[in-house]
C-alpha positions as a LaTeX table, in Angstrom:
\begin{tabular}{lrrr}
\hline
Residue & $x$ (\AA) & $y$ (\AA) & $z$ (\AA) \\
\hline
Met1 & 53.33 & 186.85 & 21.42 \\
Lys2 & 53.70 & 188.73 & 24.52 \\
Ala3 & 56.29 & 191.29 & 25.26 \\
Met4 & 58.51 & 190.78 & 28.39 \\
Ala5 & 59.83 & 193.14 & 30.81 \\
Thr6 & 63.40 & 192.21 & 29.34 \\
Asp7 & 62.59 & 192.90 & 25.79 \\
Lys8 & 64.12 & 195.94 & 24.13 \\
Leu9 & 62.26 & 197.95 & 21.80 \\
Gln10 & 64.39 & 198.53 & 18.63 \\
Leu11 & 62.95 & 200.97 & 16.11 \\
Gly12 & 64.78 & 201.89 & 12.66 \\
Gly13 & 67.84 & 200.33 & 11.45 \\
Glu14 & 70.19 & 197.91 & 12.86 \\
Gln15 & 70.96 & 196.95 & 16.43 \\
Arg16 & 73.39 & 199.61 & 18.02 \\
Glu17 & 76.24 & 198.68 & 20.33 \\
Glu18 & 75.88 & 199.65 & 23.93 \\
Arg19 & 78.28 & 202.25 & 25.01 \\
Pro20 & 77.51 & 203.10 & 28.92 \\
Val21 & 78.96 & 206.58 & 29.74 \\
Gly22 & 80.01 & 205.91 & 33.49 \\
Arg23 & 81.66 & 202.67 & 32.53 \\
Ser24 & 83.67 & 204.24 & 29.57 \\
Met25 & 84.66 & 207.08 & 31.73 \\
Lys26 & 85.73 & 204.94 & 34.54 \\
Arg27 & 87.87 & 202.72 & 32.28 \\
Gly28 & 89.57 & 205.83 & 30.88 \\
Phe29 & 90.04 & 207.32 & 34.07 \\
Leu30 & 92.01 & 203.96 & 35.03 \\
Gly31 & 93.91 & 204.26 & 31.68 \\
Lys32 & 92.21 & 201.56 & 30.13 \\
Cys33 & 90.67 & 201.24 & 26.65 \\
Pro34 & 86.86 & 202.54 & 27.18 \\
Ala35 & 85.68 & 200.00 & 24.54 \\
Cys36 & 87.30 & 196.88 & 26.06 \\
Gly37 & 88.80 & 197.76 & 29.47 \\
Gln38 & 91.73 & 195.54 & 28.56 \\
Gly39 & 94.15 & 197.51 & 26.64 \\
Arg40 & 96.32 & 200.69 & 27.69 \\
Leu41 & 95.16 & 203.99 & 26.74 \\
Phe42 & 98.25 & 206.02 & 27.09 \\
Arg43 & 101.72 & 205.15 & 25.59 \\
Gly44 & 103.23 & 208.31 & 27.40 \\
Phe45 & 102.23 & 210.62 & 30.35 \\
Val46 & 99.18 & 212.28 & 28.42 \\
Lys47 & 99.86 & 210.77 & 24.79 \\
Ser48 & 97.38 & 208.03 & 23.95 \\
Val49 & 97.80 & 205.26 & 22.08 \\
Asp50 & 97.04 & 204.87 & 18.19 \\
Ala51 & 94.90 & 201.83 & 18.62 \\
Cys52 & 94.09 & 199.54 & 21.56 \\
Ala53 & 96.36 & 196.45 & 21.69 \\
Ala54 & 93.58 & 194.08 & 23.02 \\
Cys55 & 90.58 & 195.10 & 20.73 \\
Gly56 & 92.00 & 197.34 & 17.88 \\
Glu57 & 89.54 & 200.31 & 18.54 \\
Arg58 & 91.42 & 203.47 & 17.10 \\
Met59 & 91.96 & 206.10 & 19.55 \\
Asp60 & 94.07 & 208.52 & 17.47 \\
His61 & 91.12 & 210.70 & 16.28 \\
His62 & 90.14 & 211.75 & 19.93 \\
Arg63 & 89.75 & 215.57 & 20.60 \\
Ala64 & 90.62 & 215.78 & 24.16 \\
Asp65 & 92.76 & 218.86 & 23.65 \\
Asp66 & 92.20 & 221.58 & 26.40 \\
Phe67 & 89.38 & 220.28 & 28.29 \\
Pro68 & 91.26 & 217.96 & 30.84 \\
Pro69 & 93.53 & 220.88 & 31.87 \\
Tyr70 & 90.52 & 222.94 & 32.61 \\
Ile71 & 88.84 & 219.99 & 34.64 \\
Val72 & 92.09 & 219.46 & 36.52 \\
Val73 & 92.57 & 223.42 & 37.40 \\
Thr74 & 88.92 & 223.46 & 38.88 \\
Ile75 & 89.25 & 220.53 & 40.83 \\
Val76 & 92.68 & 221.29 & 42.35 \\
Gly77 & 91.63 & 224.98 & 42.58 \\
His78 & 89.07 & 224.34 & 44.78 \\
Val79 & 90.49 & 221.51 & 46.89 \\
Val80 & 93.59 & 223.63 & 47.40 \\
Leu81 & 91.70 & 226.97 & 48.10 \\
Gly82 & 89.55 & 225.17 & 50.81 \\
Gly83 & 92.41 & 223.51 & 52.43 \\
Tyr84 & 94.53 & 226.87 & 52.54 \\
Met85 & 91.54 & 228.29 & 54.12 \\
Met86 & 90.98 & 225.52 & 56.62 \\
Thr87 & 94.56 & 225.40 & 57.50 \\
Asp88 & 94.54 & 229.39 & 58.15 \\
Leu89 & 91.57 & 229.02 & 60.37 \\
Val90 & 93.40 & 226.37 & 62.56 \\
Leu91 & 97.03 & 227.25 & 62.44 \\
Pro92 & 98.72 & 230.61 & 62.42 \\
Leu93 & 101.46 & 230.38 & 59.26 \\
Ser94 & 103.12 & 233.09 & 57.77 \\
Thr95 & 102.72 & 233.56 & 54.04 \\
Trp96 & 105.99 & 231.72 & 53.34 \\
Gln97 & 104.65 & 228.78 & 55.09 \\
His98 & 101.39 & 228.75 & 53.52 \\
Leu99 & 103.60 & 228.95 & 49.99 \\
Ala100 & 106.01 & 226.15 & 51.39 \\
Leu101 & 102.84 & 223.79 & 52.08 \\
Trp102 & 100.52 & 224.48 & 49.05 \\
Ala103 & 102.60 & 225.10 & 46.11 \\
Pro104 & 103.95 & 221.47 & 46.17 \\
Val105 & 100.44 & 220.22 & 46.99 \\
Thr106 & 98.93 & 221.96 & 44.02 \\
Leu107 & 101.61 & 220.85 & 41.76 \\
Val108 & 101.63 & 217.24 & 42.64 \\
Ser109 & 97.76 & 216.95 & 42.57 \\
Ala110 & 97.69 & 218.81 & 39.36 \\
Leu111 & 100.10 & 216.11 & 37.70 \\
Ala112 & 98.30 & 213.34 & 39.53 \\
Leu113 & 95.06 & 214.05 & 37.79 \\
Met114 & 96.17 & 215.09 & 34.56 \\
Gln115 & 96.09 & 211.55 & 32.87 \\
Pro116 & 93.15 & 210.11 & 34.74 \\
Val117 & 91.01 & 213.21 & 33.67 \\
Lys118 & 92.32 & 213.02 & 29.98 \\
Gly119 & 91.29 & 209.18 & 30.05 \\
Ala120 & 88.01 & 210.00 & 31.17 \\
Val121 & 87.60 & 212.66 & 28.65 \\
Ile122 & 88.60 & 210.33 & 25.98 \\
Gly123 & 86.12 & 207.73 & 27.56 \\
Leu124 & 83.43 & 210.22 & 27.49 \\
Gln125 & 84.16 & 210.92 & 23.73 \\
Trp126 & 84.02 & 207.24 & 22.99 \\
Ala127 & 80.85 & 206.56 & 24.65 \\
Leu128 & 79.02 & 209.37 & 23.01 \\
Lys129 & 80.60 & 208.61 & 19.38 \\
Met130 & 82.10 & 212.05 & 19.14 \\
His131 & 85.00 & 212.76 & 16.80 \\
Gly132 & 85.35 & 209.68 & 15.02 \\
Phe133 & 84.33 & 207.10 & 17.58 \\
Gly134 & 81.12 & 206.54 & 15.97 \\
Gly135 & 82.45 & 205.74 & 12.57 \\
His136 & 81.53 & 208.98 & 11.00 \\
Glu137 & 83.66 & 212.00 & 10.39 \\
Asp138 & 83.11 & 215.44 & 12.33 \\
Arg139 & 80.69 & 217.38 & 10.43 \\
Pro140 & 78.61 & 220.92 & 11.51 \\
Glu141 & 75.27 & 220.04 & 12.68 \\
Asp142 & 73.69 & 223.51 & 11.49 \\
Ile143 & 74.04 & 224.77 & 8.07 \\
Leu144 & 73.94 & 228.64 & 8.13 \\
Pro145 & 71.54 & 230.36 & 5.92 \\
Pro146 & 72.81 & 232.32 & 2.93 \\
Arg147 & 73.77 & 235.78 & 3.68 \\
Asp148 & 71.48 & 238.45 & 2.42 \\
Pro149 & 73.60 & 240.76 & 0.08 \\
Ser150 & 71.38 & 243.68 & 0.41 \\
Ala151 & 71.91 & 243.83 & 4.46 \\
\hline
\end{tabular}
């Protein structure tokens, strides 16, 4: 029996389902279920559904807590700061004019990015089988050695 270039070598247990990270994050960014790409991911602005209506994948155990706002602040901060600096070089605007221009841009862009970024983080967690998406509960990876009472 000859091995073909398209054959996959499977060592160990059962065949595992494929979960591409890029595809899962893209589906989440678009507000779709990272598993099937059909069902909706959000039932509110940033409130995720408990389970996908199309495939039944549970979404209620994700842990996207504070990571999406950090990403949004980083993206919006860089874009707005760059825009402010380029505008300041081209147009001689006063501080109040800059504030009137960049405050709404900052607010609107942060609100517009919040849901897509949270969806991408949920898609990343699903693809990497984090926080219950892999069928196992969260547990610490390392076990600390016992404390030395003489220390």
